[in-house]
N, C-alpha and C positions, 0 to 999 in steps of 0.2 A: 406480549408473549409471556406466559407463565413459565416458571422453571420446569414444571412437570411436562410441559409441551415439548421439551427438548429431547426427551428420551422416547423411543418407541418401545414396543413390548419386548424386544430383544436386548434392550439396554444400549442400543446404538444411537449415536448423535444424528439428528436430522434437522433440516432447516426448511422453512417455508420457501417455496419457489419465488413467491412475490417479494419476500424479504431479500432474497439473494439478487433478484433482478433490480430491486431498488438500490441496493448497495453498489451493484455494478454500474448503474446509471449515474449514481452520485460520484463514483470513482472516475468515470469518464469525464463528467463535467468538471470535477476538481483538477484532473490532469490537463484539460484544455485551458482552464483558468490559469494554472501555474505556467504553462507554456506561453500563453499570451502575455502574462506579466513579465516573464523572463525575457521575452523578445523585446518588450518595451524598454526594460532596464538596460539590456545590452545595446540596443539602438541608441538610446540617449547617452549612455556612457561613451560609446564609440564616437558618436558625433560631437560630443563635448571635448574629448581628450585627444583622440588620434589625429584628426586633421591639423590641429595646432602643433602637436608635438612632432609628428612624423611627416607632415605635409601630404597626407593621403586624403582620398575622397570620403565623403560621408556615405553612410549605407542606409538602405531602406529597411522597413520592418521585416520583410521576407528574408533579406540578406542577414539580418540579425538572428532570425530563427535558424537559418542555415549555418551560421557561425557557431551557434550554441550546439547544434547537432554535431558539427564537425569537431568541435572542442571535446565533446563527450566521447566521440569515437576515438580521437587521437590520445586523449589524456586520461579519460575516466574508465575506459573499458566498458564492460556490461554491468559491473557492480554485482552486489549480492541480493538486492531487492528485499522482499518480505521474508524469504527463507532465512536470511541471516538474522533478522529481527526476531522471528519466532523462535529460532534455535537459541538465541542469546537470552531472551526473556523466559523461555520455557512455556509459553502459552499456546493453546489451541484457539484459533479464532473462527472455527467453523460455524457454529450455530449461536454464538453469543452467550454461551453459558458461563464463560470465564474459567473453564477447566484448565488444569495444568498438565504438563507432559506426564504420561503414564496413566492418565485418566481418559475416559471416553466421553461422558456427558453428565449432566446434573440430575440428581434425584429430586423428589418433591421438596426436601428440606433445603433451605437457603445455603448456598455455598458448598453443598455436598455433591460429590461426583461419583459416577459409576466407575469401577475398575475395569481396565481392559481385560479381555478374556485370557490373553497370552501374557499378561504382566504377572510377575511373581508377587505373591502375597507378602506384604511388609509387616 
């Protein structure tokens, strides 16, 4: 995707539907992989340490996933997610242009961004 494909005639940022669907599918696959790996790590650590230390039973893979979810709910809350990361770094990740806050999307030139219509001129 070329930089000029990022802006429409109104200077608004747009994204290819297929690109967005692809990133969505990749995100779901990544989330499932992380949950699967986390379940295995929790199960193996629990079954290695807890039965010997506290004389408790071993747990299954599904119980390890449930334990991870319960721990997140009890101790982690809902978290900030991507909103916190975007606000902290000041980046817009909408169409892959790499524009910063206060900017809408890229022009034809490399690294140049369109100004928001409501943003004050600097």
